[in-house]
Backbone bond lengths (Angstrom), bond angles and torsions (degrees), N, CA, C in turn:
res aa  C-N    CA-C-N  psi(-1)  N-CA   C-N-CA  omega(-1)  CA-C   N-CA-C  phi
1 X - - - 1.472 - - 1.518 107.14 -
2 X 1.351 114.44 140.26 1.443 121.02 179.54 1.516 108.03 -97.54
3 X 1.315 114.40 171.60 1.496 119.41 177.24 1.537 108.55 -65.77
4 X 1.303 118.09 -40.99 1.449 120.42 176.59 1.492 113.01 -57.92
5 X 1.307 116.70 -40.32 1.487 121.90 178.10 1.536 108.86 -66.29
6 X 1.311 118.94 -43.96 1.473 119.99 178.05 1.515 110.87 -63.63
7 X 1.272 116.18 -42.64 1.532 119.87 174.49 1.516 110.77 -56.79
8 X 1.311 119.09 -39.76 1.438 123.22 179.39 1.552 108.43 -64.64
9 X 1.288 119.71 -43.97 1.425 123.14 179.76 1.575 109.70 -64.44
10 X 1.314 116.86 -42.78 1.482 119.32 176.10 1.487 110.81 -57.83
11 X 1.335 116.04 -48.54 1.476 122.22 -178.64 1.539 109.65 -58.80
12 X 1.343 115.59 -49.54 1.451 118.84 -175.92 1.555 111.85 -68.37
13 X 1.316 116.85 -40.61 1.414 119.87 177.94 1.489 113.82 -62.84
14 X 1.370 114.43 -43.41 1.473 121.52 177.87 1.543 110.88 -57.91
15 X 1.321 114.86 -42.92 1.499 120.13 178.34 1.524 111.06 -61.64
16 X 1.326 113.50 -43.70 1.464 119.74 -176.66 1.526 111.88 -62.90
17 X 1.282 119.35 -47.03 1.495 123.13 -174.16 1.513 112.88 -98.11
18 X 1.313 118.07 0.33 1.428 123.10 179.94 1.544 111.10 53.46
19 X 1.299 115.44 47.12 1.469 124.20 178.13 1.549 104.48 -137.27
20 X 1.325 117.48 120.11 1.457 118.83 -177.09 1.529 114.48 -87.97
21 X 1.316 115.24 15.22 1.469 121.08 174.39 1.507 111.54 -132.25
22 X 1.320 115.60 124.38 1.464 119.90 178.22 1.554 108.33 -123.28
23 X 1.275 115.89 151.85 1.439 121.53 174.68 1.493 108.78 -104.91
24 X 1.323 119.82 126.64 1.444 125.65 179.99 1.561 108.28 -107.75
25 X 1.373 114.03 111.11 1.447 118.17 -174.96 1.511 115.91 -108.56
26 X 1.283 118.32 -16.44 1.484 120.45 -179.99 1.512 114.80 -79.52
27 X 1.287 115.29 -176.62 1.468 122.25 -175.14 1.504 113.12 -51.82
28 X 1.358 117.64 -34.97 1.440 117.93 -176.82 1.526 114.63 -72.99
29 X 1.336 116.07 -2.72 1.490 121.15 169.23 1.534 109.80 -57.86
30 X 1.279 117.02 -22.31 1.470 123.48 -179.95 1.557 109.95 -55.60
31 X 1.284 117.22 -26.56 1.489 122.19 -179.99 1.498 114.03 -71.85
32 X 1.367 117.54 -15.24 1.426 119.91 172.42 1.520 111.69 -68.91
33 X 1.340 117.07 -48.69 1.433 123.53 179.64 1.515 113.57 -77.68
34 X 1.349 115.26 -35.83 1.466 121.63 -173.00 1.524 108.71 -134.21
35 X 1.398 113.98 87.43 1.451 119.50 -178.47 1.541 112.31 -57.62
36 X 1.322 117.97 -28.15 1.416 122.22 -177.26 1.567 106.68 -114.19
37 X 1.316 117.31 45.52 1.467 121.27 -176.91 1.537 110.14 -58.30
38 X 1.279 118.17 154.20 1.496 120.52 179.02 1.508 110.24 -59.53
39 X 1.288 116.47 144.48 1.494 122.48 -178.00 1.537 112.35 -54.50
40 X 1.314 118.20 -32.02 1.446 117.53 -178.58 1.508 113.35 -65.32
41 X 1.332 117.99 -17.43 1.453 123.17 178.51 1.517 111.96 -93.15
42 X 1.317 117.52 -4.88 1.436 122.88 -173.58 1.497 115.28 -113.24
43 X 1.316 115.52 24.58 1.463 121.40 -172.09 1.529 110.35 -71.36
44 X 1.281 119.55 -37.19 1.445 123.35 -175.68 1.545 112.92 -63.05
45 X 1.329 115.90 141.75 1.481 118.34 178.24 1.515 108.66 -108.61
46 X 1.316 116.99 19.80 1.477 121.98 175.41 1.549 111.21 -125.96
47 X 1.305 116.43 148.22 1.430 122.21 172.40 1.535 108.44 -119.01
48 X 1.320 116.50 126.11 1.403 124.60 179.32 1.545 108.76 -85.11
49 X 1.344 117.26 111.42 1.454 117.33 -175.44 1.550 110.87 -140.53
50 X 1.307 114.69 159.78 1.465 119.16 169.94 1.505 106.65 -146.75
51 X 1.383 115.38 155.28 1.443 120.24 177.12 1.534 112.71 -70.98
52 X 1.319 117.81 124.80 1.419 122.26 -174.21 1.565 111.18 -61.62
53 X 1.339 117.62 -43.38 1.462 121.35 -177.13 1.524 114.30 -96.57
54 X 1.278 116.17 -6.74 1.492 120.13 179.74 1.510 109.67 -141.26
55 X 1.352 118.62 57.31 1.458 121.49 -173.73 1.523 114.92 -58.45
56 X 1.316 114.73 -21.86 1.481 118.51 177.36 1.491 113.15 -65.47
57 X 1.374 118.94 -12.38 1.469 122.31 -174.90 1.575 110.76 -97.56
58 X 1.319 116.43 11.91 1.464 120.25 179.75 1.522 110.65 -58.03
59 X 1.307 115.19 -39.34 1.518 116.26 179.71 1.523 113.88 -63.69
60 X 1.354 115.12 -27.47 1.416 119.33 178.92 1.521 111.06 -69.21
61 X 1.354 117.54 -35.53 1.456 121.99 173.34 1.553 108.68 -63.12
62 X 1.320 113.77 -49.63 1.464 118.39 -179.29 1.498 113.48 -56.69
63 X 1.307 114.71 -42.42 1.471 118.73 -177.29 1.505 114.07 -75.08
64 X 1.311 118.75 -23.81 1.448 123.25 -175.62 1.507 115.01 -96.02
65 X 1.349 117.25 -42.66 1.487 120.83 -178.05 1.549 109.53 -129.42
66 X 1.350 115.37 26.07 1.433 119.66 179.65 1.544 114.07 -88.00
67 X 1.299 113.03 -169.23 1.463 118.91 -175.33 1.503 110.33 -58.69
68 X 1.312 118.28 138.04 1.445 130.20 178.36 1.562 111.12 67.93
69 X 1.272 117.79 10.01 1.477 119.43 175.73 1.508 109.80 -77.05
70 X 1.348 118.20 166.46 1.436 119.05 174.60 1.528 113.28 -58.21
71 X 1.349 117.57 -33.78 1.453 121.41 173.89 1.554 110.02 -56.47
72 X 1.325 115.69 -51.15 1.463 122.84 -177.91 1.537 108.05 -59.74
73 X 1.306 117.16 -46.59 1.490 120.64 -179.29 1.452 113.13 -63.76
74 X 1.363 117.13 -34.80 1.441 122.09 -177.90 1.517 112.54 -75.94
75 X 1.323 116.80 -43.52 1.450 121.90 -172.41 1.541 115.55 -101.98
76 X 1.318 115.32 -24.52 1.472 118.21 179.19 1.546 111.85 89.01
77 X 1.295 118.44 5.31 1.460 121.74 176.01 1.582 106.74 -145.02
78 X 1.293 116.72 166.28 1.455 118.31 -173.27 1.488 111.68 -158.63
79 X 1.304 116.97 168.09 1.509 124.14 175.71 1.517 106.96 -101.42
80 X 1.320 110.17 141.99 1.492 119.43 173.76 1.578 103.05 -112.37
81 X 1.326 114.07 109.84 1.498 118.30 178.36 1.555 106.28 -73.49
82 X 1.329 116.81 123.12 1.425 122.84 -177.63 1.532 111.54 -125.31
83 X 1.338 115.10 173.96 1.443 120.49 173.51 1.479 110.05 -98.03
84 X 1.358 117.04 160.58 1.497 121.14 178.80 1.554 109.13 -57.40
85 X 1.344 117.39 -35.92 1.471 120.42 -174.94 1.524 111.23 -76.96
86 X 1.343 119.13 -1.42 1.475 119.11 178.02 1.470 112.53 -54.15
87 X 1.328 117.57 -45.30 1.473 121.61 -178.73 1.524 110.19 -104.07
88 X 1.334 114.77 137.02 1.469 120.73 174.41 1.552 106.09 -87.68
89 X 1.334 113.91 117.81 1.457 118.70 -169.72 1.533 112.87 -126.30
90 X 1.337 117.37 153.11 1.474 120.60 179.30 1.520 113.16 -66.84
91 X 1.221 116.17 152.89 1.490 122.84 176.39 1.573 105.74 -55.89
92 X 1.340 113.60 140.67 1.441 120.02 177.14 1.511 116.97 83.38
93 X 1.352 114.52 3.87 1.503 117.85 -176.59 1.515 112.00 -58.36
94 X 1.317 118.90 -35.41 1.451 118.70 -178.90 1.533 113.91 -64.11
95 X 1.324 116.66 -28.75 1.442 120.41 175.36 1.519 115.91 -73.42
96 X 1.343 114.96 -9.63 1.476 119.82 -178.30 1.471 112.68 -112.53
97 X 1.304 119.30 8.69 1.491 120.31 -177.47 1.530 110.39 -62.83
98 X 1.331 114.78 145.97 1.455 121.25 -177.54 1.512 108.04 -106.93
99 X 1.343 116.95 125.10 1.490 118.74 -178.70 1.567 111.93 -74.72
100 X 1.279 114.28 137.18 1.457 121.85 172.98 1.541 105.93 -120.52
101 X 1.293 115.87 114.16 1.481 119.07 -178.85 1.481 107.21 -158.61
102 X 1.282 116.51 168.38 1.492 124.88 177.41 1.503 110.30 161.86
103 X 1.328 114.43 -169.51 1.448 118.95 179.81 1.512 113.81 -56.25
104 X 1.322 114.61 -33.33 1.474 119.86 -177.94 1.536 114.35 -74.66
105 X 1.352 115.83 -13.33 1.510 117.36 175.38 1.529 110.49 -102.45
106 X 1.331 118.03 1.79 1.479 122.66 177.28 1.562 111.80 49.99
107 X 1.274 115.98 43.86 1.492 118.67 176.33 1.508 114.22 92.29
108 X 1.284 121.49 -11.47 1.469 122.95 178.42 1.553 105.71 -82.72
109 X 1.341 111.39 154.52 1.467 119.25 176.17 1.514 110.65 -120.18
110 X 1.349 116.44 131.52 1.404 122.07 171.34 1.539 107.21 -101.49
111 X 1.298 116.83 110.14 1.490 123.02 -179.15 1.482 107.49 -83.26
112 X 1.341 116.89 108.81 1.485 123.14 -174.78 1.500 111.23 -98.64
113 X 1.325 114.58 139.33 1.465 118.66 174.92 1.525 110.74 -54.78
114 X 1.365 115.49 140.98 1.454 120.69 172.68 1.546 106.22 -66.97
115 X 1.327 116.51 149.93 1.422 120.78 -168.93 1.558 113.47 -57.93
116 X 1.298 119.18 -42.09 1.475 121.72 179.71 1.488 111.01 -64.27
117 X 1.329 118.19 -41.50 1.480 123.36 177.66 1.550 107.81 -62.09
118 X 1.291 116.54 -44.02 1.466 122.63 -178.82 1.553 109.00 -62.65
119 X 1.282 117.45 -46.26 1.443 120.04 -177.78 1.517 111.51 -68.09
120 X 1.344 119.00 -36.22 1.421 120.17 176.90 1.543 107.42 -63.81
121 X 1.278 118.70 -42.09 1.457 122.17 -177.91 1.548 111.12 -61.90
122 X 1.333 114.05 -35.54 1.499 120.46 179.66 1.527 108.11 -73.60
123 X 1.329 117.47 -40.80 1.489 118.39 176.25 1.499 114.08 -62.53
124 X 1.303 116.89 -33.98 1.478 121.89 177.19 1.499 109.01 -71.40
125 X 1.287 119.53 -46.10 1.506 122.71 178.54 1.528 109.70 -56.79
126 X 1.325 116.83 -48.29 1.466 121.93 172.55 1.503 117.62 69.66
127 X 1.342 119.70 11.12 1.475 119.68 172.21 1.541 108.06 -68.57
128 X 1.269 113.39 157.19 1.546 116.85 -177.96 1.498 111.05 -56.66
129 X 1.351 117.54 -42.57 1.491 118.56 -179.95 1.535 111.33 -65.17
130 X 1.326 119.65 -31.52 1.452 123.99 175.76 1.492 111.35 -68.11
131 X 1.355 115.92 -44.65 1.438 120.89 179.23 1.537 112.76 -65.71
132 X 1.296 116.51 -37.05 1.451 121.69 175.72 1.552 109.72 -62.24
133 X 1.334 116.33 -41.38 1.425 121.98 -178.61 1.527 107.67 -64.37
134 X 1.366 119.24 -41.69 1.454 120.83 178.96 1.510 112.17 -65.22
135 X 1.341 116.90 -39.38 1.445 121.30 177.48 1.544 110.90 -60.24
136 X 1.304 115.41 -42.93 1.487 119.47 179.79 1.520 110.28 -67.40
137 X 1.292 117.35 -39.47 1.497 120.11 178.42 1.512 110.77 -60.23
138 X 1.339 116.09 -43.58 1.474 120.95 177.25 1.520 111.68 -67.10
139 X 1.293 115.13 -44.14 1.457 121.72 -177.93 1.574 110.96 -57.57
140 X 1.311 112.61 -37.63 1.533 118.58 -178.65 1.507 109.14 -93.00
141 X 1.307 118.45 9.35 1.461 121.70 175.47 1.513 114.62 57.68
142 X 1.319 114.96 44.73 1.440 119.53 -179.08 1.527 112.12 -95.94
143 X 1.334 116.29 -13.04 1.438 123.39 -176.94 1.532 109.99 -133.93
144 X 1.295 116.44 150.14 1.468 124.87 177.42 1.538 111.52 -106.30
145 X 1.336 115.32 137.30 1.454 118.52 -177.60 1.549 110.90 -60.95
146 X 1.340 116.75 -43.95 1.512 117.40 -175.22 1.525 110.54 -64.16
147 X 1.316 118.39 -34.88 1.495 122.96 179.61 1.475 107.03 -67.66
148 X 1.353 118.44 -48.59 1.484 121.34 -179.03 1.528 109.66 -55.17
149 X 1.352 117.80 -43.83 1.436 122.94 -177.65 1.536 109.08 -66.37
150 X 1.349 118.06 -39.73 1.439 120.70 177.57 1.482 112.16 -64.19
151 X 1.331 115.37 -39.39 1.499 118.32 -179.96 1.539 110.98 -71.92
152 X 1.311 115.95 -36.74 1.504 119.18 176.70 1.500 110.31 -61.27
153 X 1.324 117.86 -37.45 1.468 124.11 -175.71 1.547 109.00 -64.45
154 X 1.354 119.00 -25.10 1.502 120.74 177.61 1.503 113.19 -111.29
155 X 1.343 113.91 29.33 1.503 120.14 176.66 1.526 105.81 -106.37
156 X 1.314 117.98 129.58 1.430 122.07 179.52 1.533 110.21 -76.72
157 X 1.320 114.39 106.39 1.483 120.18 -178.05 1.546 110.47 -140.92
158 X 1.291 117.16 151.37 1.474 121.80 167.43 1.483 108.27 -56.26
159 X 1.340 121.04 145.61 1.466 124.09 -176.45 1.527 112.62 -59.46
160 X 1.376 114.46 -36.86 1.517 115.37 -179.71 1.505 111.19 -64.59
161 X 1.300 116.96 -42.50 1.464 120.02 179.78 1.545 111.14 -66.86
162 X 1.325 115.33 -39.69 1.497 119.65 178.07 1.544 108.51 -57.54
163 X 1.329 118.17 -41.98 1.453 121.20 179.71 1.531 110.70 -64.60
164 X 1.322 118.67 -39.27 1.461 121.99 178.71 1.510 108.04 -64.47
165 X 1.295 119.52 -45.34 1.468 124.33 -177.28 1.516 109.77 -65.07
166 X 1.336 116.63 -41.13 1.468 120.14 175.23 1.520 112.79 -56.79
167 X 1.378 113.56 -42.98 1.504 116.42 177.46 1.503 110.37 -67.89
168 X 1.309 118.34 -36.29 1.495 119.30 178.58 1.536 109.39 -62.92
169 X 1.296 118.82 -41.53 1.452 119.79 176.88 1.490 112.07 -62.06
170 X 1.345 117.77 -44.55 1.457 121.63 178.32 1.540 111.37 -59.89
171 X 1.300 114.79 -40.91 1.469 120.47 178.97 1.529 113.54 -64.05
172 X 1.320 117.80 -29.80 1.428 121.94 -178.97 1.507 110.72 -70.18
173 X 1.335 116.65 -30.48 1.462 120.71 -174.90 1.502 113.99 -105.32
174 X 1.287 118.96 -4.71 1.453 123.12 178.72 1.562 107.89 -78.21
175 X 1.336 117.48 132.66 1.486 120.16 -179.58 1.541 107.33 -62.33
176 X 1.337 114.00 137.61 1.436 120.82 179.00 1.516 110.01 -92.10
177 X 1.337 118.55 137.93 1.438 118.78 178.75 1.531 111.45 -67.68
178 X 1.291 115.96 148.36 1.463 122.90 177.27 1.507 106.57 -69.27
179 X 1.344 116.12 140.59 1.520 117.40 175.17 1.507 108.48 -67.36
180 X 1.330 114.95 152.32 1.499 117.17 176.68 1.528 112.03 -64.86
181 X 1.339 112.32 147.61 1.466 118.46 -174.33 1.499 107.98 -79.48
């Protein structure tokens, strides 16, 4: 997904729910911090969003411009209407949201997760696609280990999961051995 495509989703979703502020919590939130993010981080053709001021209308977004909708069929990308609780996020994440707006959003704002908050949420989710996203973010030097650890420290998690995520962060920054020749 490109930034223009995410702006299109923000504009369309804002029109549908009559709320000019949306929260973008999925991987494509990377476009808020990095409008020209590396292609490896832009693989998804969906944007996870919910209306900031009317979160109960997330299903309306999903049903109108979601997967397999005419919008999806026409443009090749879509919005996934989600709940705030969809992503496990560090304390204070709302204070760090990055605004995405411009002529292409027609006055609406897509509030995108800050990159470290986004990566922590991906490390917590732990699906292979999430872990690949985190590896690419580290490979492209978009996140810092110390900040990830600070954010993890203020994320409400069961202790067992916290330990797993701490190991995942360590693994992202540990040098990998060269494959045998």
